[in-house]
C-alpha positions in Angstrom: 265.1 137.1 214.1 268.1 135.0 213.4 269.1 133.5 210.1 268.5 130.0 211.5 264.9 130.9 212.5 264.1 132.1 209.0 265.8 129.3 207.1 264.1 127.6 204.2 263.3 124.0 205.0 262.9 121.9 201.8 261.1 119.1 203.7 259.0 121.3 205.8 255.5 122.7 205.4 255.9 126.2 206.6 257.6 127.9 203.6 256.4 131.1 202.1 257.4 131.7 198.4 257.0 135.0 196.6 257.6 136.0 193.0 259.5 139.3 192.9 260.6 141.6 190.1 257.6 142.7 188.1 256.3 145.3 190.6 252.6 144.2 189.7 251.2 146.4 192.3 252.8 149.5 190.7 255.7 149.7 193.0 257.9 147.2 194.9 260.7 147.3 197.5 264.2 146.2 196.8 264.8 142.5 196.8 266.7 142.7 200.1 263.7 144.4 201.7 261.7 141.2 201.5 264.5 139.2 203.2 264.9 141.3 206.4 262.8 138.9 208.7 261.3 135.5 208.7 258.3 136.2 206.5 259.7 135.0 203.1 261.6 131.8 202.7 261.9 131.5 198.9 262.2 134.3 196.3 261.5 133.6 192.6 263.0 136.3 190.4 260.6 137.0 187.6 261.4 136.7 184.8 263.8 135.1 182.4 261.2 135.9 179.8 263.1 134.9 176.6 265.1 131.9 176.1 267.4 130.5 174.6 268.2 134.1 173.8 268.5 135.0 177.5 266.5 138.1 178.1 265.6 139.2 181.5 263.1 141.7 182.9 262.8 143.0 186.5 260.8 146.1 186.0 262.6 149.2 187.4 265.0 147.0 189.6 267.5 146.6 186.9 267.9 148.5 183.5 271.6 148.4 183.1 273.0 146.1 180.3 276.5 144.8 179.4 278.3 147.0 176.8 277.2 145.9 173.3 274.6 143.5 174.6 270.9 143.5 175.7 271.7 141.2 178.6 270.9 142.9 181.9 273.7 143.6 184.3 272.3 143.9 187.8 275.2 144.4 190.5 272.6 145.8 193.0 270.4 142.7 192.6 273.6 140.6 193.1 274.2 142.2 196.4 270.6 141.7 197.4 270.7 138.0 196.4 273.7 137.4 198.6 272.0 139.3 201.5 268.9 137.1 201.1 271.0 133.9 201.1 272.8 135.1 204.2 269.4 135.3 205.9 268.6 131.6 205.1 266.4 132.3 202.2 266.9 130.7 198.7 266.7 132.8 195.4 265.8 131.1 192.3 265.3 132.3 188.7 261.8 131.9 187.2 261.8 131.1 183.5 258.8 131.9 181.2 255.7 133.8 182.4 252.7 134.7 180.4 254.1 137.2 178.0 257.5 135.8 177.1 258.8 134.3 173.8 260.6 131.0 174.9 260.9 127.3 174.2 263.2 124.7 172.7 263.2 123.2 169.3 264.7 120.0 170.4 266.2 118.1 173.4 269.7 119.0 172.1 268.7 122.7 172.1 267.4 122.3 175.7 270.6 120.6 176.9 272.8 123.2 175.3 270.8 126.0 177.0 271.2 124.1 180.4 274.9 124.5 179.8 274.4 128.3 179.2 272.3 128.6 182.4 274.9 126.9 184.5 277.6 129.3 183.3 275.4 132.4 183.5 273.4 132.0 186.8 274.9 129.1 188.8 278.3 127.6 189.5 279.8 127.9 186.0 281.7 130.8 184.6 280.9 133.4 181.9 282.4 136.8 181.0 278.8 138.1 181.3 276.9 137.2 184.4 273.9 139.3 185.2 274.4 138.8 188.9 278.2 138.8 188.8 279.6 136.3 191.3 276.2 135.8 193.1 275.2 132.1 192.6 271.4 131.5 192.4 269.9 128.5 194.2 267.8 127.1 191.4 265.4 127.5 188.6 261.7 127.7 188.3 259.7 126.6 185.2 256.7 128.9 184.8 255.9 127.7 181.3 252.7 129.1 179.9 253.2 129.1 176.2 255.4 127.9 173.3 256.4 124.3 172.6 256.3 121.8 175.4 259.3 119.8 174.2 262.7 119.8 175.7 262.0 120.7 179.4 262.8 117.2 180.8 266.1 117.2 178.9 266.8 120.7 180.1 266.2 119.7 183.8 268.3 116.5 183.4 271.3 118.3 182.0 271.0 121.2 184.5 270.8 118.5 187.3 273.9 117.0 186.0 275.7 120.3 186.6 274.1 120.7 189.9 275.3 117.3 191.2 278.9 118.1 190.2 278.9 121.7 191.3 281.0 121.5 194.5 278.3 120.5 197.1 275.9 123.5 196.9 272.3 122.5 197.1 270.2 123.5 194.1 266.5 123.2 193.4 264.2 122.8 190.4 260.7 124.0 190.8 257.6 124.4 188.6 254.5 126.5 188.6 251.7 124.5 186.8 248.2 125.8 186.6 245.7 123.7 188.8 243.9 121.9 186.0 245.5 118.4 185.9 247.5 117.5 183.9 249.0 120.9 183.2 248.8 121.6 179.5 252.4 122.9 179.2 254.3 120.8 181.9 252.3 117.7 182.2 254.9 115.4 180.6 257.8 117.2 182.2 256.4 116.8 185.7 256.1 113.0 185.1 259.6 112.6 183.8 261.9 115.1 185.5 263.1 115.3 189.1 261.2 118.3 190.5 261.7 119.5 194.1 258.7 121.7 194.5 255.5 122.6 192.5 253.9 125.9 193.1 250.4 125.1 191.8 248.4 128.1 190.6 245.1 127.6 192.4 243.5 130.6 190.8 242.1 131.9 187.5 240.7 128.4 187.1 237.7 126.2 188.1 240.0 124.3 190.5 241.2 127.3 192.5 240.9 128.4 196.0 237.5 130.1 195.4 236.1 126.6 194.5 237.0 125.2 197.9 236.2 122.6 199.1 234.2 120.9 196.4 236.1 122.1 193.3 239.5 122.6 194.9 241.8 119.9 193.6 244.8 119.8 195.9 244.0 116.1 196.4 244.7 115.5 192.7 248.1 117.1 193.1 248.9 115.2 196.1 248.0 111.9 194.3 250.4 113.0 191.5 253.2 113.7 194.1 252.9 110.4 195.8 252.3 108.1 192.8 253.5 109.7 189.5 256.2 112.1 190.4 259.8 110.9 189.9 260.8 112.6 193.2 258.4 110.9 195.6 259.3 113.6 198.3 258.3 116.5 196.0 256.5 119.2 197.8 253.2 120.8 196.6 252.5 124.4 197.4 249.2 126.3 197.4 249.7 129.1 195.0 247.4 132.1 195.8 247.2 135.7 194.6 248.4 138.2 197.1 245.6 140.7 196.6 242.3 141.1 194.6 244.2 142.9 191.8 246.8 140.2 191.4 244.5 137.7 189.6 241.4 137.6 187.4 239.7 135.3 189.9 240.7 133.1 192.9 241.7 135.7 195.5 240.6 134.9 199.0 241.5 136.9 202.2 244.2 135.8 204.5 241.9 134.3 207.2 240.1 132.1 204.6 243.4 131.0 203.2 244.9 130.2 206.6 241.8 127.9 207.3 242.4 126.0 204.0 246.1 125.8 204.7 245.6 124.3 208.2 243.1 121.8 206.7 245.4 120.7 203.8 248.4 120.6 206.0 246.8 118.2 208.5 245.7 115.8 205.7 248.6 115.7 203.2 252.3 115.1 203.9 253.1 116.5 200.4 252.2 120.1 201.5 255.2 122.4 201.4 253.7 125.9 202.0 252.2 128.8 200.1 253.4 130.6 196.9 252.0 133.9 196.1 252.0 136.3 193.1 253.6 138.6 193.8 255.7 140.3 196.5 254.5 143.7 195.8 250.8 142.7 196.0 251.1 140.5 199.1 253.8 142.3 201.2 253.7 145.9 199.9 257.3 147.3 200.0 258.5 144.6 202.4 260.5 145.2 205.5 258.8 146.1 208.8 255.7 147.1 207.0 255.0 143.6 205.8 253.8 142.2 209.2 250.1 143.3 208.9 249.8 142.6 205.1 248.0 139.7 203.5 251.4 137.9 203.1 252.5 138.7 206.5 249.4 137.1 208.0 249.6 134.0 205.8 253.3 133.5 206.6 252.8 134.0 210.3 250.1 131.2 210.2 252.4 128.9 208.4 255.1 129.4 210.9 253.1 129.5 214.1 251.1 126.2 213.5 254.0 123.9 213.0 255.4 122.6 209.8 258.9 121.4 210.6 260.7 118.7 208.7 258.8 115.6 207.7 259.6 112.7 205.3 262.5 112.9 203.0 264.1 116.0 201.8 262.3 117.6 199.0 265.6 119.0 197.7 267.6 115.8 197.8 269.6 115.5 194.6 268.6 112.6 192.3 270.7 110.1 190.5 270.5 111.9 187.2 271.1 108.9 185.0 268.0 107.1 186.5 265.7 109.9 187.7 265.2 111.4 184.2 265.2 110.2 180.7 266.8 113.2 179.0 265.5 112.0 175.7 261.9 112.5 176.9 260.3 115.3 175.3 275.2 143.3 203.4 275.0 147.0 202.3 272.5 147.9 199.7 272.6 150.8 197.3 270.2 152.4 194.7 268.9 150.4 191.8 270.7 150.0 188.5 269.6 152.4 185.8 270.0 153.0 182.0 269.7 151.2 178.7 267.3 148.9 176.9 264.3 146.9 178.3 261.1 145.4 176.7 258.4 147.6 175.4 255.9 149.2 177.7 253.2 146.9 176.5 255.4 143.9 177.0 256.2 145.1 180.6 252.6 145.5 181.4 251.9 141.9 180.1 254.8 140.7 182.2 253.5 142.2 185.2 250.0 140.6 184.6 251.9 137.4 184.1 249.3 134.6 184.0 246.9 136.6 186.1 
């Protein structure tokens, strides 16, 4: 399969998004293993679980740190990121999760941290970059605790870097839970330019297991078309990749495909499917993924249409008007050594919101 055939399409409806890094099934393949065919279009690295102190956790995939620091240094992941990008995928960094300690005290703090993020993960420069010269494609807000303030200001400042960053296309995504408005991100979603929302349609009354009566995709479509700053924002159906990936809301691939086909036929806002997580949905990735839950879901997305439609969900906004910032390749073995969160914290991270 060529890189062109597997390329992420920001305005399409056939994208398959996976969170990778927490090995929630107990084991996971290398990042590159999930990018070797057309199954996956977007990889969200999970997680940047503490900020503004910048602490990362990717389970056993990276343990090395910079000398005299607890900041992870992940050269093997850097090589994998570049490989995934060479295959037409985008790789974004997910901030937050269920077990992290994070948040901003003020808009000023949020803007300052956006500067740090730009230098550490994107097109800026820093003496300590976890992924060396690999440049990520964007950021995901998976905010499930802490203060709600500052995120619109964070997005606005980061977008100002993105638009002056030499022409590379960057994305800002969010992963709200399905009850509307989202308790943590509701105000941010109404005031910041967001390209994609990966709505968690599980662990709640409005999830996939409540389809059709209680399933509230229509509410999120109405938000996308009437309240969102970016009127071309894409709404994704978020689904657990196995029965053990969530407390409730798992449905089998055949059921999900039926819902996807129904929703895609009704709503132009539909962008694809997000799943937690790669290890649950696709096993170890690679050639073994074709018969998995994720492989079946992705195949349906790509075989039943879903090309470009409407405007580009990833089009860059005019930062000054889109957001009021005052509103609240060869791959080697994985890195090893040094410090990481406690075992209990790791377990909580792997459970994430599920």
